N, CA and C atoms as a LAMMPS dump frame, in Angstrom:
ITEM: TIMESTEP
0
ITEM: NUMBER OF ATOMS
627
ITEM: BOX BOUNDS ff ff ff
-5.0000000000000000e+02 5.0000000000000000e+02
-5.0000000000000000e+02 5.0000000000000000e+02
-5.0000000000000000e+02 5.0000000000000000e+02
ITEM: ATOMS id mol type element x y z
1 1 1 N 455.846 -30.974 251.678
2 1 2 C 455.615 -32.232 250.956
3 1 3 C 456.945 -32.948 250.771
4 2 1 N 457.01 -34.214 251.12
5 2 2 C 458.252 -34.96 251.002
6 2 3 C 458.478 -35.385 249.567
7 3 1 N 459.749 -35.457 249.173
8 3 2 C 460.094 -35.868 247.818
9 3 3 C 459.869 -37.357 247.656
10 4 1 N 459.533 -37.773 246.435
11 4 2 C 459.325 -39.179 246.114
12 4 3 C 460.57 -39.701 245.433
13 5 1 N 461.156 -40.759 245.98
14 5 2 C 462.379 -41.323 245.427
15 5 3 C 462.101 -42.016 244.103
16 6 1 N 463.185 -42.244 243.34
17 6 2 C 463.036 -42.954 242.059
18 6 3 C 462.47 -44.35 242.274
19 7 1 N 462.91 -45.034 243.371
20 7 2 C 462.409 -46.38 243.647
21 7 3 C 460.919 -46.368 243.92
22 8 1 N 460.465 -45.344 244.688
23 8 2 C 459.034 -45.253 244.975
24 8 3 C 458.239 -44.97 243.716
25 9 1 N 458.805 -44.132 242.819
26 9 2 C 458.119 -43.86 241.557
27 9 3 C 458.023 -45.122 240.712
28 10 1 N 459.128 -45.931 240.713
29 10 2 C 459.102 -47.178 239.945
30 10 3 C 458.047 -48.129 240.494
31 11 1 N 457.959 -48.224 241.856
32 11 2 C 456.957 -49.1 242.457
33 11 3 C 455.559 -48.634 242.108
34 12 1 N 455.343 -47.33 242.132
35 12 2 C 454.012 -46.783 241.83
36 12 3 C 453.638 -47.073 240.391
37 13 1 N 454.62 -46.908 239.476
38 13 2 C 454.349 -47.157 238.063
39 13 3 C 454.033 -48.625 237.817
40 14 1 N 454.724 -49.508 238.567
41 14 2 C 454.52 -50.938 238.369
42 14 3 C 453.119 -51.367 238.728
43 15 1 N 452.467 -50.657 239.643
44 15 2 C 451.138 -51.045 240.099
45 15 3 C 450.047 -50.121 239.553
46 16 1 N 450.376 -49.333 238.553
47 16 2 C 449.376 -48.433 237.968
48 16 3 C 448.374 -49.254 237.163
49 17 1 N 447.075 -49.036 237.421
50 17 2 C 446.044 -49.795 236.71
51 17 3 C 445.94 -49.338 235.261
52 18 1 N 445.641 -50.246 234.356
53 18 2 C 445.486 -49.861 232.951
54 18 3 C 444.303 -48.914 232.769
55 19 1 N 444.468 -47.956 231.88
56 19 2 C 443.414 -46.965 231.612
57 19 3 C 442.525 -47.499 230.501
58 20 1 N 441.221 -47.616 230.752
59 20 2 C 440.332 -48.195 229.734
60 20 3 C 440.094 -47.226 228.582
61 21 1 N 439.804 -47.734 227.402
62 21 2 C 439.402 -46.881 226.288
63 21 3 C 438.037 -46.263 226.589
64 22 1 N 437.644 -45.218 225.849
65 22 2 C 436.369 -44.534 226.135
66 22 3 C 435.16 -45.47 226.122
67 23 1 N 435.185 -46.479 225.265
68 23 2 C 434.038 -47.39 225.162
69 23 3 C 434.15 -48.572 226.132
70 24 1 N 435.187 -48.595 226.958
71 24 2 C 435.374 -49.683 227.902
72 24 3 C 436.146 -50.838 227.283
73 25 1 N 436.597 -51.751 228.143
74 25 2 C 437.34 -52.912 227.673
75 25 3 C 436.406 -53.913 226.98
76 26 1 N 436.982 -54.761 226.147
77 26 2 C 436.228 -55.846 225.525
78 26 3 C 436.775 -57.179 226.029
79 27 1 N 436.035 -58.25 225.783
80 27 2 C 436.444 -59.577 226.238
81 27 3 C 437.793 -59.976 225.664
82 28 1 N 438.059 -59.609 224.423
83 28 2 C 439.336 -59.972 223.799
84 28 3 C 440.506 -59.205 224.401
85 29 1 N 440.242 -58.032 224.991
86 29 2 C 441.326 -57.241 225.578
87 29 3 C 442.009 -57.958 226.737
88 30 1 N 441.308 -58.86 227.426
89 30 2 C 441.901 -59.522 228.59
90 30 3 C 443.138 -60.337 228.214
91 31 1 N 443.236 -60.762 226.969
92 31 2 C 444.42 -61.505 226.523
93 31 3 C 445.55 -60.576 226.089
94 32 1 N 445.282 -59.252 226.07
95 32 2 C 446.289 -58.321 225.544
96 32 3 C 446.766 -57.298 226.565
97 33 1 N 446 -57.063 227.636
98 33 2 C 446.385 -56.048 228.62
99 33 3 C 447.552 -56.574 229.449
100 34 1 N 448.683 -55.869 229.469
101 34 2 C 449.836 -56.369 230.231
102 34 3 C 449.653 -56.178 231.737
103 35 1 N 450.2 -57.128 232.502
104 35 2 C 450.289 -56.958 233.944
105 35 3 C 449.019 -57.151 234.73
106 36 1 N 447.976 -57.762 234.145
107 36 2 C 446.746 -57.967 234.905
108 36 3 C 446.964 -59.035 235.982
109 37 1 N 446.346 -58.872 237.155
110 37 2 C 446.427 -59.93 238.167
111 37 3 C 445.765 -61.203 237.657
112 38 1 N 446.182 -62.364 238.17
113 38 2 C 445.545 -63.616 237.761
114 38 3 C 444.04 -63.591 238.039
115 39 1 N 443.279 -64.237 237.167
116 39 2 C 441.833 -64.436 237.329
117 39 3 C 441.038 -63.121 237.237
118 40 1 N 441.573 -62.124 236.537
119 40 2 C 440.821 -60.894 236.292
120 40 3 C 439.622 -61.196 235.403
121 41 1 N 438.459 -60.644 235.759
122 41 2 C 437.245 -60.823 234.975
123 41 3 C 436.83 -59.491 234.343
124 42 1 N 435.928 -59.577 233.38
125 42 2 C 435.367 -58.388 232.746
126 42 3 C 433.849 -58.44 232.892
127 43 1 N 433.283 -57.433 233.536
128 43 2 C 431.833 -57.355 233.709
129 43 3 C 431.372 -55.979 233.252
130 44 1 N 430.528 -55.969 232.237
131 44 2 C 430.024 -54.719 231.656
132 44 3 C 431.148 -53.774 231.261
133 45 1 N 432.217 -54.345 230.705
134 45 2 C 433.324 -53.534 230.206
135 45 3 C 434.307 -53.061 231.256
136 46 1 N 434.093 -53.445 232.519
137 46 2 C 434.984 -53.029 233.605
138 46 3 C 435.768 -54.224 234.133
139 47 1 N 437.024 -53.987 234.485
140 47 2 C 437.864 -55.042 235.037
141 47 3 C 437.494 -55.3 236.489
142 48 1 N 437.427 -56.586 236.842
143 48 2 C 437.133 -56.991 238.219
144 48 3 C 438.278 -57.87 238.696
145 49 1 N 438.922 -57.467 239.802
146 49 2 C 440.074 -58.192 240.32
147 49 3 C 439.648 -59.078 241.49
148 50 1 N 440.296 -60.223 241.608
149 50 2 C 439.955 -61.196 242.639
150 50 3 C 440.761 -60.946 243.916
151 51 1 N 440.126 -61.158 245.057
152 51 2 C 440.81 -61.063 246.344
153 51 3 C 441.556 -62.363 246.618
154 52 1 N 442.466 -62.393 247.597
155 52 2 C 443.162 -63.644 247.924
156 52 3 C 442.179 -64.767 248.238
157 53 1 N 442.514 -65.965 247.803
158 53 2 C 441.634 -67.115 247.94
159 53 3 C 441.699 -67.715 249.348
160 54 1 N 440.548 -68.142 249.859
161 54 2 C 440.5 -68.796 251.166
162 54 3 C 440.677 -70.306 250.997
163 55 1 N 440.998 -70.983 252.116
164 55 2 C 441.144 -72.442 252.084
165 55 3 C 439.83 -73.114 251.707
166 56 1 N 438.699 -72.59 252.239
167 56 2 C 437.395 -73.168 251.884
168 56 3 C 437.173 -73.092 250.383
169 57 1 N 437.446 -71.941 249.803
170 57 2 C 437.236 -71.743 248.377
171 57 3 C 438.075 -72.719 247.561
172 58 1 N 439.351 -72.855 247.91
173 58 2 C 440.239 -73.738 247.16
174 58 3 C 439.816 -75.202 247.286
175 59 1 N 439.488 -75.628 248.512
176 59 2 C 439.105 -77.021 248.71
177 59 3 C 437.75 -77.337 248.086
178 60 1 N 436.865 -76.347 248.087
179 60 2 C 435.551 -76.55 247.471
180 60 3 C 435.689 -76.695 245.954
181 61 1 N 436.532 -75.875 245.338
182 61 2 C 436.781 -76.024 243.901
183 61 3 C 437.354 -77.395 243.594
184 62 1 N 438.285 -77.861 244.424
185 62 2 C 438.883 -79.185 244.217
186 62 3 C 437.827 -80.281 244.312
187 63 1 N 436.96 -80.191 245.304
188 63 2 C 435.897 -81.187 245.458
189 63 3 C 434.972 -81.184 244.252
190 64 1 N 434.547 -80.006 243.804
191 64 2 C 433.635 -79.912 242.666
192 64 3 C 434.285 -80.432 241.391
193 65 1 N 435.518 -80.011 241.128
194 65 2 C 436.191 -80.44 239.902
195 65 3 C 436.4 -81.95 239.89
196 66 1 N 436.927 -82.501 240.978
197 66 2 C 437.197 -83.936 241.014
198 66 3 C 435.914 -84.762 240.924
199 67 1 N 434.856 -84.316 241.611
200 67 2 C 433.596 -85.047 241.581
201 67 3 C 432.962 -85.005 240.198
202 68 1 N 432.973 -83.838 239.576
203 68 2 C 432.39 -83.719 238.241
204 68 3 C 433.179 -84.534 237.224
205 69 1 N 434.5 -84.544 237.343
206 69 2 C 435.316 -85.365 236.444
207 69 3 C 434.995 -86.848 236.617
208 70 1 N 434.78 -87.255 237.843
209 70 2 C 434.49 -88.663 238.115
210 70 3 C 433.166 -89.106 237.507
211 71 1 N 432.178 -88.225 237.518
212 71 2 C 430.836 -88.593 237.068
213 71 3 C 430.548 -88.207 235.611
214 72 1 N 431.315 -87.331 235.03
215 72 2 C 430.994 -86.825 233.693
216 72 3 C 431.114 -87.915 232.639
217 73 1 N 430.18 -87.977 231.689
218 73 2 C 430.303 -88.9 230.555
219 73 3 C 431.569 -88.599 229.751
220 74 1 N 432.008 -89.572 228.967
221 74 2 C 433.284 -89.451 228.259
222 74 3 C 433.314 -88.294 227.266
223 75 1 N 432.146 -87.858 226.777
224 75 2 C 432.15 -86.791 225.775
225 75 3 C 432.198 -85.396 226.397
226 76 1 N 432.226 -85.319 227.728
227 76 2 C 432.27 -84.03 228.412
228 76 3 C 433.598 -83.84 229.13
229 77 1 N 433.986 -82.58 229.291
230 77 2 C 435.211 -82.235 229.994
231 77 3 C 434.878 -81.277 231.132
232 78 1 N 435.772 -81.194 232.095
233 78 2 C 435.605 -80.331 233.268
234 78 3 C 436.883 -79.521 233.448
235 79 1 N 436.737 -78.238 233.726
236 79 2 C 437.894 -77.371 233.915
237 79 3 C 437.581 -76.374 235.024
238 80 1 N 438.606 -76.01 235.79
239 80 2 C 438.428 -75.002 236.825
240 80 3 C 439.144 -73.717 236.428
241 81 1 N 438.559 -72.596 236.857
242 81 2 C 439.159 -71.276 236.687
243 81 3 C 439.547 -70.972 235.246
244 82 1 N 438.609 -71.229 234.335
245 82 2 C 438.766 -70.839 232.939
246 82 3 C 437.627 -69.893 232.568
247 83 1 N 437.921 -68.973 231.661
248 83 2 C 436.976 -67.906 231.346
249 83 3 C 435.901 -68.353 230.357
250 84 1 N 434.74 -67.69 230.466
251 84 2 C 433.665 -67.785 229.473
252 84 3 C 433.511 -66.416 228.826
253 85 1 N 433.496 -66.382 227.5
254 85 2 C 433.167 -65.14 226.805
255 85 3 C 431.648 -65.109 226.624
256 86 1 N 430.991 -64.284 227.437
257 86 2 C 429.536 -64.189 227.382
258 86 3 C 429.08 -63.289 226.242
259 87 1 N 429.785 -62.186 226.049
260 87 2 C 429.544 -61.269 224.944
261 87 3 C 430.744 -60.335 224.874
262 88 1 N 430.666 -59.302 224.046
263 88 2 C 431.83 -58.435 223.827
264 88 3 C 432.294 -57.73 225.095
265 89 1 N 431.401 -57.477 226.044
266 89 2 C 431.74 -56.705 227.235
267 89 3 C 431.775 -57.524 228.513
268 90 1 N 431.583 -58.835 228.4
269 90 2 C 431.528 -59.671 229.604
270 90 3 C 432.308 -60.967 229.392
271 91 1 N 433.321 -61.142 230.224
272 91 2 C 434.121 -62.37 230.203
273 91 3 C 434.419 -62.74 231.657
274 92 1 N 433.699 -63.718 232.15
275 92 2 C 433.809 -64.119 233.55
276 92 3 C 434.635 -65.396 233.675
277 93 1 N 435.011 -65.711 234.89
278 93 2 C 435.803 -66.908 235.146
279 93 3 C 435.149 -67.732 236.25
280 94 1 N 434.203 -68.601 235.887
281 94 2 C 433.595 -69.47 236.895
282 94 3 C 434.652 -70.344 237.568
283 95 1 N 434.336 -70.793 238.77
284 95 2 C 435.292 -71.633 239.488
285 95 3 C 435.434 -73.005 238.843
286 96 1 N 434.332 -73.547 238.296
287 96 2 C 434.37 -74.84 237.604
288 96 3 C 433.408 -74.777 236.42
289 97 1 N 433.794 -75.403 235.317
290 97 2 C 432.977 -75.448 234.098
291 97 3 C 432.84 -76.883 233.614
292 98 1 N 431.7 -77.173 232.975
293 98 2 C 431.497 -78.437 232.257
294 98 3 C 431.118 -78.088 230.823
295 99 1 N 431.726 -78.787 229.856
296 99 2 C 431.505 -78.463 228.443
297 99 3 C 431.875 -79.676 227.595
298 100 1 N 431.468 -79.722 226.327
299 100 2 C 431.828 -80.845 225.456
300 100 3 C 433.319 -80.838 225.139
301 101 1 N 433.87 -82.017 224.932
302 101 2 C 435.292 -82.128 224.616
303 101 3 C 435.681 -81.302 223.39
304 102 1 N 434.787 -81.224 222.417
305 102 2 C 435.138 -80.516 221.185
306 102 3 C 435.28 -79.009 221.372
307 103 1 N 434.889 -78.5 222.54
308 103 2 C 435.08 -77.073 222.816
309 103 3 C 436.542 -76.747 223.106
310 104 1 N 437.358 -77.779 223.364
311 104 2 C 438.788 -77.564 223.573
312 104 3 C 439.463 -77.289 222.235
313 105 1 N 440.221 -76.188 222.177
314 105 2 C 440.865 -75.801 220.913
315 105 3 C 442.382 -75.911 220.954
316 106 1 N 442.961 -76.217 222.103
317 106 2 C 444.414 -76.353 222.168
318 106 3 C 444.984 -75.844 223.473
319 107 1 N 446.279 -76.046 223.651
320 107 2 C 446.935 -75.736 224.924
321 107 3 C 447.023 -74.242 225.211
322 108 1 N 446.886 -73.393 224.197
323 108 2 C 446.959 -71.938 224.387
324 108 3 C 445.589 -71.307 224.621
325 109 1 N 444.55 -72.108 224.671
326 109 2 C 443.192 -71.596 224.846
327 109 3 C 443.053 -70.871 226.177
328 110 1 N 442.361 -69.715 226.174
329 110 2 C 442.168 -68.939 227.404
330 110 3 C 440.704 -68.755 227.776
331 111 1 N 439.761 -69.128 226.9
332 111 2 C 438.348 -68.944 227.202
333 111 3 C 437.507 -69.918 226.378
334 112 1 N 436.244 -70.074 226.811
335 112 2 C 435.262 -70.901 226.113
336 112 3 C 434.062 -70.044 225.735
337 113 1 N 433.388 -70.437 224.672
338 113 2 C 432.144 -69.765 224.284
339 113 3 C 431.017 -70.135 225.237
340 114 1 N 430.16 -69.185 225.538
341 114 2 C 429.022 -69.456 226.413
342 114 3 C 428.138 -70.562 225.848
343 115 1 N 428.038 -70.642 224.52
344 115 2 C 427.194 -71.654 223.879
345 115 3 C 427.643 -73.074 224.206
346 116 1 N 428.907 -73.242 224.575
347 116 2 C 429.45 -74.575 224.827
348 116 3 C 429.289 -75.023 226.285
349 117 1 N 428.94 -74.117 227.168
350 117 2 C 428.95 -74.419 228.595
351 117 3 C 427.648 -75.112 229.007
352 118 1 N 427.776 -76.261 229.666
353 118 2 C 426.617 -76.987 230.185
354 118 3 C 426.361 -76.663 231.659
355 119 1 N 427.422 -76.355 232.397
356 119 2 C 427.299 -76.046 233.818
357 119 3 C 428.392 -75.073 234.211
358 120 1 N 427.997 -74.017 234.927
359 120 2 C 428.941 -73.084 235.534
360 120 3 C 428.759 -73.138 237.047
361 121 1 N 429.864 -73.262 237.773
362 121 2 C 429.833 -73.339 239.235
363 121 3 C 430.596 -72.149 239.796
364 122 1 N 429.963 -71.42 240.71
365 122 2 C 430.62 -70.31 241.399
366 122 3 C 430.647 -70.604 242.892
367 123 1 N 431.838 -70.546 243.488
368 123 2 C 431.999 -70.668 244.933
369 123 3 C 432.082 -69.261 245.5
370 124 1 N 431.154 -68.918 246.373
371 124 2 C 431.007 -67.536 246.84
372 124 3 C 432.112 -67.187 247.831
373 125 1 N 432.724 -66.026 247.618
374 125 2 C 433.684 -65.448 248.553
375 125 3 C 433.089 -64.182 249.146
376 126 1 N 433.723 -63.666 250.178
377 126 2 C 433.191 -62.47 250.841
378 126 3 C 433.068 -61.3 249.879
379 127 1 N 434.053 -61.124 248.994
380 127 2 C 434.023 -59.97 248.095
381 127 3 C 433.223 -60.23 246.826
382 128 1 N 432.832 -61.495 246.582
383 128 2 C 432.121 -61.814 245.341
384 128 3 C 430.642 -62.129 245.57
385 129 1 N 430.159 -61.925 246.799
386 129 2 C 428.805 -62.376 247.144
387 129 3 C 427.749 -61.778 246.222
388 130 1 N 427.798 -60.48 246.01
389 130 2 C 426.778 -59.845 245.154
390 130 3 C 426.913 -60.313 243.718
391 131 1 N 428.139 -60.403 243.219
392 131 2 C 428.338 -60.856 241.831
393 131 3 C 427.854 -62.287 241.644
394 132 1 N 428.2 -63.171 242.593
395 132 2 C 427.847 -64.585 242.438
396 132 3 C 426.374 -64.86 242.673
397 133 1 N 425.725 -64.042 243.499
398 133 2 C 424.304 -64.257 243.784
399 133 3 C 423.387 -63.567 242.777
400 134 1 N 423.828 -62.45 242.221
401 134 2 C 422.933 -61.651 241.383
402 134 3 C 423.466 -61.413 239.972
403 135 1 N 424.657 -60.82 239.872
404 135 2 C 425.146 -60.366 238.571
405 135 3 C 425.466 -61.535 237.643
406 136 1 N 426.295 -62.452 238.101
407 136 2 C 426.716 -63.545 237.216
408 136 3 C 425.575 -64.486 236.833
409 137 1 N 424.729 -64.919 237.777
410 137 2 C 423.603 -65.768 237.341
411 137 3 C 422.74 -65.11 236.268
412 138 1 N 422.505 -63.833 236.418
413 138 2 C 421.695 -63.12 235.42
414 138 3 C 422.373 -63.15 234.052
415 139 1 N 423.684 -62.966 234.032
416 139 2 C 424.411 -62.937 232.77
417 139 3 C 424.56 -64.34 232.179
418 140 1 N 424.793 -65.342 233.025
419 140 2 C 424.876 -66.716 232.525
420 140 3 C 423.54 -67.145 231.916
421 141 1 N 422.454 -66.788 232.583
422 141 2 C 421.125 -67.137 232.062
423 141 3 C 420.863 -66.452 230.725
424 142 1 N 421.202 -65.172 230.641
425 142 2 C 420.986 -64.43 229.397
426 142 3 C 421.81 -65.014 228.259
427 143 1 N 422.98 -65.58 228.595
428 143 2 C 423.847 -66.182 227.576
429 143 3 C 423.438 -67.611 227.234
430 144 1 N 422.453 -68.169 227.966
431 144 2 C 421.931 -69.49 227.65
432 144 3 C 422.633 -70.65 228.321
433 145 1 N 423.423 -70.406 229.37
434 145 2 C 424.06 -71.5 230.1
435 145 3 C 422.979 -72.275 230.838
436 146 1 N 422.762 -73.557 230.541
437 146 2 C 421.571 -74.26 231.03
438 146 3 C 421.567 -74.599 232.519
439 147 1 N 422.748 -74.718 233.129
440 147 2 C 422.805 -75.107 234.548
441 147 3 C 423.804 -74.227 235.289
442 148 1 N 423.422 -73.818 236.494
443 148 2 C 424.281 -72.968 237.32
444 148 3 C 424.202 -73.438 238.763
445 149 1 N 425.37 -73.598 239.401
446 149 2 C 425.42 -73.93 240.82
447 149 3 C 426.111 -72.796 241.565
448 150 1 N 425.513 -72.376 242.652
449 150 2 C 426.16 -71.421 243.564
450 150 3 C 426.493 -72.159 244.851
451 151 1 N 427.741 -72.097 245.264
452 151 2 C 428.197 -72.838 246.441
453 151 3 C 428.587 -71.842 247.53
454 152 1 N 427.989 -72.007 248.709
455 152 2 C 428.293 -71.129 249.83
456 152 3 C 428.712 -71.963 251.032
457 153 1 N 429.407 -71.325 251.961
458 153 2 C 429.871 -72.025 253.16
459 153 3 C 428.831 -71.935 254.264
460 154 1 N 428.504 -73.091 254.844
461 154 2 C 427.682 -73.141 256.045
462 154 3 C 428.599 -72.795 257.216
463 155 1 N 428.454 -71.584 257.742
464 155 2 C 429.39 -71.104 258.753
465 155 3 C 429.388 -71.959 260.017
466 156 1 N 428.273 -72.612 260.309
467 156 2 C 428.201 -73.409 261.535
468 156 3 C 428.951 -74.736 261.405
469 157 1 N 429.054 -75.243 260.146
470 157 2 C 429.71 -76.539 259.924
471 157 3 C 431.006 -76.428 259.121
472 158 1 N 431.177 -75.333 258.414
473 158 2 C 432.319 -75.204 257.526
474 158 3 C 432.214 -76.051 256.278
475 159 1 N 430.987 -76.472 255.931
476 159 2 C 430.752 -77.343 254.774
477 159 3 C 430.054 -76.579 253.653
478 160 1 N 430.181 -77.068 252.418
479 160 2 C 429.496 -76.411 251.305
480 160 3 C 427.986 -76.631 251.346
481 161 1 N 427.261 -75.615 250.943
482 161 2 C 425.837 -75.703 250.649
483 161 3 C 425.69 -75.331 249.173
484 162 1 N 425.058 -76.199 248.388
485 162 2 C 424.981 -75.991 246.942
486 162 3 C 423.555 -75.623 246.541
487 163 1 N 423.427 -74.481 245.893
488 163 2 C 422.154 -74.002 245.353
489 163 3 C 422.164 -74.31 243.858
490 164 1 N 421.234 -75.145 243.417
491 164 2 C 421.217 -75.647 242.037
492 164 3 C 420.115 -74.942 241.253
493 165 1 N 420.487 -74.405 240.108
494 165 2 C 419.557 -73.659 239.256
495 165 3 C 419.525 -74.259 237.859
496 166 1 N 418.334 -74.204 237.233
497 166 2 C 418.168 -74.666 235.859
498 166 3 C 417.526 -73.561 235.04
499 167 1 N 417.971 -73.429 233.801
500 167 2 C 417.515 -72.348 232.933
501 167 3 C 416.121 -72.622 232.379
502 168 1 N 415.256 -71.617 232.45
503 168 2 C 413.987 -71.618 231.734
504 168 3 C 414.261 -70.951 230.392
505 169 1 N 414.312 -71.716 229.295
506 169 2 C 414.688 -71.12 228.011
507 169 3 C 413.692 -70.088 227.507
508 170 1 N 412.452 -70.167 227.958
509 170 2 C 411.446 -69.207 227.5
510 170 3 C 411.691 -67.815 228.073
511 171 1 N 412.13 -67.765 229.331
512 171 2 C 412.334 -66.468 229.985
513 171 3 C 413.804 -66.086 230.108
514 172 1 N 414.708 -67.015 229.737
515 172 2 C 416.15 -66.802 229.894
516 172 3 C 416.478 -66.39 231.33
517 173 1 N 415.875 -67.113 232.285
518 173 2 C 416.154 -66.862 233.696
519 173 3 C 416.257 -68.211 234.413
520 174 1 N 416.934 -68.209 235.563
521 174 2 C 417.125 -69.44 236.312
522 174 3 C 416.021 -69.66 237.33
523 175 1 N 415.665 -70.93 237.503
524 175 2 C 414.781 -71.332 238.583
525 175 3 C 415.541 -72.234 239.537
526 176 1 N 415.36 -72.017 240.84
527 176 2 C 416.025 -72.842 241.845
528 176 3 C 415.372 -74.213 241.884
529 177 1 N 416.17 -75.266 241.68
530 177 2 C 415.629 -76.629 241.687
531 177 3 C 415.997 -77.408 242.939
532 178 1 N 416.901 -76.889 243.758
533 178 2 C 417.246 -77.591 244.989
534 178 3 C 418.336 -76.897 245.768
535 179 1 N 418.32 -77.091 247.092
536 179 2 C 419.379 -76.636 247.988
537 179 3 C 419.905 -77.867 248.7
538 180 1 N 421.211 -78.119 248.596
539 180 2 C 421.774 -79.379 249.055
540 180 3 C 422.783 -79.161 250.182
541 181 1 N 422.519 -79.836 251.307
542 181 2 C 423.419 -79.877 252.452
543 181 3 C 423.958 -81.299 252.573
544 182 1 N 425.21 -81.427 252.893
545 182 2 C 425.855 -82.728 253.153
546 182 3 C 425.975 -83.623 251.925
547 183 1 N 424.897 -83.742 251.136
548 183 2 C 424.926 -84.661 249.99
549 183 3 C 424.157 -84.044 248.829
550 184 1 N 424.802 -84.003 247.672
551 184 2 C 424.161 -83.476 246.459
552 184 3 C 423.879 -84.63 245.509
553 185 1 N 422.669 -84.659 244.981
554 185 2 C 422.298 -85.655 243.972
555 185 3 C 421.386 -84.99 242.955
556 186 1 N 421.848 -84.925 241.692
557 186 2 C 421.071 -84.305 240.619
558 186 3 C 421.19 -85.15 239.359
559 187 1 N 420.33 -84.87 238.387
560 187 2 C 420.352 -85.59 237.112
561 187 3 C 420.702 -84.68 235.938
562 188 1 N 420.97 -83.396 236.192
563 188 2 C 421.327 -82.462 235.12
564 188 3 C 422.562 -81.663 235.551
565 189 1 N 423.511 -81.482 234.641
566 189 2 C 423.493 -81.866 233.225
567 189 3 C 423.748 -83.353 232.972
568 190 1 N 424.033 -84.12 234.037
569 190 2 C 424.136 -85.582 233.97
570 190 3 C 423.979 -86.086 235.399
571 191 1 N 423.808 -87.384 235.552
572 191 2 C 423.661 -87.953 236.891
573 191 3 C 424.943 -87.743 237.696
574 192 1 N 424.79 -87.18 238.873
575 192 2 C 425.96 -86.94 239.708
576 192 3 C 425.559 -86.932 241.174
577 193 1 N 426.441 -87.485 241.993
578 193 2 C 426.289 -87.414 243.444
579 193 3 C 427.612 -86.932 244.041
580 194 1 N 427.515 -86.017 245.009
581 194 2 C 428.706 -85.492 245.665
582 194 3 C 428.501 -85.525 247.172
583 195 1 N 429.44 -86.125 247.88
584 195 2 C 429.445 -86.081 249.34
585 195 3 C 430.065 -84.747 249.751
586 196 1 N 429.238 -83.79 250.131
587 196 2 C 429.717 -82.454 250.453
588 196 3 C 430.505 -82.413 251.754
589 197 1 N 430.365 -83.447 252.571
590 197 2 C 431.138 -83.509 253.818
591 197 3 C 432.585 -83.919 253.547
592 198 1 N 432.906 -84.271 252.293
593 198 2 C 434.25 -84.736 251.941
594 198 3 C 435.151 -83.595 251.488
595 199 1 N 434.785 -82.363 251.771
596 199 2 C 435.553 -81.222 251.273
597 199 3 C 437.006 -81.268 251.705
598 200 1 N 437.283 -81.8 252.911
599 200 2 C 438.652 -81.859 253.415
600 200 3 C 439.308 -83.222 253.212
601 201 1 N 438.61 -84.117 252.527
602 201 2 C 439.101 -85.487 252.385
603 201 3 C 439.983 -85.638 251.156
604 202 1 N 441.094 -86.288 251.327
605 202 2 C 441.984 -86.573 250.202
606 202 3 C 441.567 -87.876 249.527
607 203 1 N 441.984 -88.086 248.27
608 203 2 C 441.711 -89.379 247.631
609 203 3 C 442.237 -90.521 248.488
610 204 1 N 441.414 -91.533 248.672
611 204 2 C 441.782 -92.621 249.541
612 204 3 C 441.127 -92.55 250.89
613 205 1 N 440.469 -91.382 251.172
614 205 2 C 439.65 -91.31 252.381
615 205 3 C 440.242 -90.566 253.545
616 206 1 N 441.499 -90.138 253.481
617 206 2 C 442.086 -89.415 254.616
618 206 3 C 441.717 -87.947 254.575
619 207 1 N 441.776 -87.307 255.718
620 207 2 C 441.439 -85.885 255.823
621 207 3 C 442.701 -85.052 255.741
622 208 1 N 442.575 -83.876 255.103
623 208 2 C 443.729 -82.989 255.004
624 208 3 C 443.899 -82.145 256.254
625 209 1 N 442.897 -82.195 257.164
626 209 2 C 443.004 -81.495 258.442
627 209 3 C 442.673 -80.039 258.334
């Protein structure tokens, strides 16, 4: 067996994952655990780490955030990559959120209450497919988030396809209200239209290539 150098031991220690308490992590722990990778989520008391972001994912988030900001009424705000505290054991980070302005508490804020969220948008990645299609929608619905969009890439065109869901408050489950290719037009949580073919377009109409 070869000896491990001090430098190798230091590198190993630097990347050692935090050890959870017997009852698992809580939503508040995410603000206290040192050294967590950016955009770490908590699902059922377990830490979930994000894989490197793709260009499609980044550009799709930009399109959704900018479009929602453009159409949102003045009393609503839009934010990307901010956490929702669903309950003590679940704190997720949707790609885009819509919520009332009064839900903002200051520049040090790290999460929003589920009760304040009007729309959660998840852009599906290869490693998040099961979470975004099954786990997160179920948890958002149980927490009472009234609108949920799942965005996936049309591999043949490289364009977003948006699956729009609305909450049935009686069953606390989502019903699919539409699947949108090329152009999205909905009236909830407010009137909005998005040209989905503009994912690569910069403000002013030019393409980013």
